[in-house]
N, C-alpha and C positions, 0 to 999 in steps of 0.2 A: 566902623573901625577902619582907620587909614592904614596905608602900607607901612608907615613907620611904627604904628602900634603893633601890627602883626609881626614885624621883624623883632621889635623889643620883647614881645611876648614869647617868640620862638627862642631867643637867646636866654631869656630868664628861666626857661624850662630845660634848656640844653645842658649837657654835661661839658666838662672842660675839654674832653676829647673832641666832641662835635665842634666846639668853638675853634679849637686849634686846627682841625681839618678844614673848616670853612675859611679860616684866616689864611692857611697855607694855599688853598685853592684861589683865594682872592689875590694873593701875591703872585701866583703863577699867571693869573688872568691879566694883571697889570703888566707883568714882565713880557708876556706874549705880544701885547699891543705896542709896548715901547720898543721891543726888538723890531717889529714890523715897521713901525713908523721911522725909526732911525735908519735901519738898513735899507728900506725901500727908497727913501729920498737920497741917501748916500750912493746907492747903486745906480740910481737913475742919472745923477750928475756924472758919476764916473763913466757910465756907459756912453753918455753923450760925448765926453772928452775923448774916449777911446775910439768911438765911431768917427769923430772929426779927424783924429790922427790917422786912422785907416784911410779915410778919403783923401787926405793930403798925400799919403804914401802912394796911393793908386794914381794920383795925378802927377806923380814924378818926384816928390820930395825925397831926399836921401835919408833923412832922419825922422823919427817920430816927433809929434808935436810936444811942446813943453808940458801940457797937461796929461800926457800919456804916462802910464806906469813904466813904459819901456824907455822913456827919455833918459833916465839915469844909466841905463844899460848900453845905450848906443850914443855915447858922448861924441861930439863932433871932432875931437882931436885924435881919435883912434879908429882902426878898422873894426867892423862889426864882428863880434865874437858870438857864434851861434850858441855855444855852451852858456855864456853869460846871459844871453837872451832867454834861454830855457829856464835858467835859475830864476830870472826875474818873472817869467811866466808862472812858475810854481809859487813864488812869493805872492803874486797878485791873486792867484787862485785861492791860496790860503786866506788872504785878506777878504776876498769876495764872499767866501763861505762862512765867515765868522758869525756867530749867533745861531747858526742852523743846528748845532748840537744842542743848544739850550731848548730850542723849539721842539726838537725831537724828544728830549727828555720830558718836557712838559706834556707833550701830546701822548706819550706812552705811559707816564706815571699818574696823570690826573685821574683817570677812571679808577685806578687801584686805590688811590688816596681816598676818593669819594666812597668807594666800596668799603674800605676800612672803617670810615666814619659811620656808615650805615650798619655794619655788623656790630660795632661796639654799642651803638644806640639800641639796636634790637636786643642785644644781650642784656643791656641795662633794663629794658622794658620787661623782658621775661624774668629777670632777677627780682624786679619789683612785684611781679605776679606771684612768684614763689614765696615771697615774704608775707603773703596774706593780703595783698592789696586787692582792690575790687577788680575782678577778672571779666567784667562784662565787655562786650564788643565796643561799647561807647567809650571805654577807656583804652582798649588795645588799639583800635583803628587809628585814632589821632596820633598815638605814640609811634606806630609803625610808619604812618605817612610822614611824620616829622623826620624819622630816621632816613627815609628815602631821599630827603632833600640833599644829603651829602652825595649820594650816587648821581643824582641829577646835576649837581654842581660840578662834579668831576667830569661828566660827559660834556657839559656846557663849556668847560675850560679846554678840554681836549680837542674839540672840533675846530675852533679857530686856530689853535696852536698848530694842528696838523695842516690846516689850509695855508696858514702863513708860511710854514716850512716848505710846502710845495711851491708857493709863489716865489719865495726868495731863492729857492734852489734853481728854479727856471730862470730867474733874472740873473743869477750868478753864472749859470751856464751860458747865457747869451753874451754876457760881458767877457767871460774867459774865451769864448769862441772868437770874438772880435780881436782880442789880444793875440790869440794864436794865429789869426790871419796876418796880423802885423809882423809877428815873429817869422812866419813863412816868407812874407815879402822881403823882409830885411835879410833873411838867410840867403835867399836867391840872389839878392843884390850883392851881399858879401862874397858869395862864391864867384859871381861874375867879375867883381873887382879883383879877386885873386887870380882869375884866369887871364885878365887883361894885362 
């Protein structure tokens, strides 16, 4: 019996609640990986641009590089405004952390969704026993083991979602830290221009 036959056999015996729960968890699983892949690549490119901008500021440039999120806040035609830079920093921080809320929701709710599927399946198994069905261990054990698949699936979805949340949170922190360093450099230069 192949893996496809086992899966088809499982779904043919499962209730609609179990199928919905596994479908929901499958959607969460796909969503977790898509958030990770899209956000990690985007954050990596953005981090590189911000790091390059910081390096140019350290070398003596007066303005952030074009690729920096601060380039719009420090236009070449005006003096550097610290409040404007702080607002741009907050906007960049919000953009850097997008998607993290979804990963947090997925990581925290997946085990509960799986547990719900398990409880419903076990209730259905016991309801079948109460209706005069064969109550031998050979009937009960497979039904309960099939019910536990939902709990296992919930945990399987939660672990990568939680891990991805931590990885992306760390990457966002590193990015925002580089932008904060640029804001600090530009603020010091703006104050020295005003003093001069």
